[in-house]
Wavefront OBJ file of the C-alpha trace (Angstrom):
o trace
v -19.339 -5.777 5.389
v -20.138 -2.311 4.111
v -21.564 -1.062 0.837
v -18.949 0.457 -1.440
v -19.028 4.249 -1.576
v -20.144 5.952 -4.813
v -16.538 6.976 -5.528
v -15.322 3.400 -5.005
v -18.092 2.081 -7.261
v -16.848 4.224 -10.132
v -13.247 3.143 -9.670
v -13.982 -0.522 -9.075
v -16.385 -0.974 -11.955
v -13.491 -0.477 -14.350
v -11.419 -2.991 -12.418
v -14.126 -5.657 -12.469
v -15.400 -5.018 -15.974
v -12.678 -3.432 -18.081
v -9.477 -4.520 -16.281
v -8.168 -0.947 -16.386
v -5.071 0.171 -14.466
v -6.180 3.792 -14.216
v -6.795 3.582 -10.485
v -3.490 2.033 -9.480
v -1.539 4.534 -7.368
v 2.205 4.440 -6.777
v 3.970 6.364 -4.002
v 7.721 6.289 -3.742
v 10.364 7.580 -1.371
v 14.041 7.227 -0.588
v 15.184 5.970 2.806
v 18.717 7.003 3.730
v 20.757 5.225 6.337
v 20.690 1.524 7.113
v 17.313 -0.076 6.279
v 15.789 -1.995 9.147
v 13.656 -4.248 6.951
v 12.040 -5.964 9.944
v 10.980 -2.635 11.463
v 9.578 -1.445 8.123
v 7.583 -4.648 7.687
v 6.340 -4.391 11.273
v 5.330 -0.765 10.645
v 3.184 -1.902 7.706
v 1.658 -4.702 9.819
v 0.840 -2.122 12.473
v -0.891 0.150 9.940
v -2.778 -2.739 8.334
v -4.116 -3.691 11.757
v -4.848 -0.046 12.612
v -6.806 0.810 9.454
v -9.677 -1.420 8.294
v -9.393 -0.151 4.743
v -6.062 -1.985 4.385
v -7.827 -5.256 5.200
v -10.649 -4.563 2.754
v -11.554 -6.429 -0.411
v -14.548 -5.972 -2.693
v -17.192 -8.430 -3.817
v -20.417 -8.246 -5.767
v -23.380 -9.594 -3.815
v -25.958 -11.974 -5.274
v -28.123 -8.878 -5.763
v -25.484 -7.021 -7.749
v -24.429 -4.664 -4.944
v -20.711 -3.893 -4.558
v -19.654 -4.621 -0.977
v -16.510 -4.003 1.047
v -15.426 -7.011 3.075
v -13.089 -6.304 6.002
v -10.863 -9.224 6.982
v -9.636 -9.757 10.516
v -6.067 -10.122 9.242
v -4.120 -9.298 6.132
v -0.483 -8.931 5.144
v 1.137 -6.798 2.520
v 2.740 -8.403 -0.509
v 6.445 -7.531 -0.208
v 9.283 -7.555 -2.729
v 12.991 -6.814 -2.254
v 15.121 -6.015 -5.287
v 18.857 -5.763 -4.791
v 20.406 -3.233 -7.164
v 23.594 -2.720 -5.158
v 26.734 -2.763 -7.240
v 24.957 -1.497 -10.352
v 25.696 1.807 -12.020
v 23.228 4.514 -10.897
v 21.939 4.906 -14.479
v 21.127 1.186 -14.650
v 19.509 1.378 -11.199
v 17.223 4.201 -12.403
v 16.346 2.336 -15.591
v 15.599 -0.834 -13.620
v 13.335 1.065 -11.229
v 11.519 2.812 -14.095
v 10.898 -0.494 -15.841
v 9.656 -2.026 -12.603
v 7.285 0.928 -12.003
v 5.669 0.344 -15.364
v 5.345 -3.420 -14.926
v 4.098 -3.020 -11.356
v 1.421 -0.533 -12.407
v 0.193 -3.007 -15.038
v -0.044 -5.825 -12.484
v -3.649 -6.397 -11.495
v -4.976 -6.591 -7.979
v -7.409 -9.335 -7.103
v -10.229 -7.102 -5.882
v -11.707 -10.069 -4.003
v -8.628 -10.455 -1.775
v -7.047 -8.013 0.647
v -4.842 -6.143 0.801
v -5.142 -4.222 -2.412
v -1.578 -2.984 -2.054
v 2.017 -4.135 -2.283
v 5.412 -2.787 -1.282
v 8.798 -3.011 -2.968
v 12.236 -2.030 -1.732
v 15.101 -1.358 -4.116
v 18.414 -1.685 -2.300
v 20.653 0.885 -3.989
v 23.549 0.815 -1.517
v 24.188 0.027 2.137
v 22.819 3.475 3.001
v 20.085 4.030 0.393
v 16.848 2.173 -0.203
v 14.249 3.316 -2.687
v 10.711 2.262 -1.752
v 7.573 1.868 -3.846
v 4.104 1.501 -2.347
v 1.465 0.490 -4.901
v -2.232 0.404 -4.044
v -5.696 0.604 -5.560
v -7.123 4.106 -5.395
v -10.382 2.688 -3.971
v -8.514 2.344 -0.658
v -7.343 5.924 -0.218
v -7.954 9.362 -1.586
v -5.362 12.055 -2.169
v -5.957 13.552 1.270
v -5.394 10.297 3.154
v -2.230 9.122 1.423
v 0.125 11.669 3.067
v -1.417 10.880 6.464
v -0.673 7.181 5.988
v 2.865 7.974 4.844
v 3.450 10.121 7.930
v 2.114 7.325 10.142
v 4.360 4.799 8.387
v 7.451 6.933 9.014
v 6.505 7.579 12.645
v 5.840 3.905 13.377
v 9.013 2.826 11.547
v 11.082 5.341 13.504
v 9.551 4.233 16.816
v 10.131 0.549 16.071
v 13.612 1.183 14.716
v 14.582 3.028 17.910
v 12.642 0.802 20.349
v 10.348 3.685 21.332
v 6.645 3.604 22.117
v 4.369 4.153 19.114
v 2.230 7.247 19.670
v -0.445 8.033 17.117
v -3.819 9.693 17.479
v -6.900 7.499 17.725
v -8.415 6.286 14.474
v -11.982 7.134 13.543
v -13.665 3.821 12.620
v -14.051 3.510 8.867
v -17.779 2.805 9.159
v -18.246 6.439 10.265
v -17.004 7.627 6.860
v -19.493 5.559 4.898
l 1 2 3 4 5 6 7 8 9 10 11 12 13 14 15 16 17 18 19 20 21 22 23 24 25 26 27 28 29 30 31 32 33 34 35 36 37 38 39 40 41 42 43 44 45 46 47 48 49 50 51 52 53 54 55 56 57 58 59 60 61 62 63 64 65 66 67 68 69 70 71 72 73 74 75 76 77 78 79 80 81 82 83 84 85 86 87 88 89 90 91 92 93 94 95 96 97 98 99 100 101 102 103 104 105 106 107 108 109 110 111 112 113 114 115 116 117 118 119 120 121 122 123 124 125 126 127 128 129 130 131 132 133 134 135 136 137 138 139 140 141 142 143 144 145 146 147 148 149 150 151 152 153 154 155 156 157 158 159 160 161 162 163 164 165 166 167 168 169 170 171 172 173 174 175
């Protein structure tokens, strides 16, 4: 357990008190080629195990202090939406509607992970992906690093190669 950082306190207070969706972040990308769903799910499991922040939830102590609780294990909430066979205009409209509804969907701040992942199967060779998370987990500098790690781990798993990433600085050193 760690105390929440001042930045997290500001973001989370709205979530606990006002039920605001201001701090819900959505990152999207298009994967071309055949989707190896198993490898992509394994890549996320790898990153969740690698980074404590992805196993973190938030609670208010008996003394009113906001705390981060790191679980030993956690798994990402995963959704697959098959849009194959639909006109590209309808696919885009369906994705846009989903984005809005997904952003309005609350996270239970007391349960990790505070993120979810959705794949939109557009064709046999195109998959649109949406990663939604609470901003209290990552800042704007960290998000591209995580995305790069996700792609590197996915590629390694997809091609049966060894995963090679730099060592992680323990999260406690940032607090």
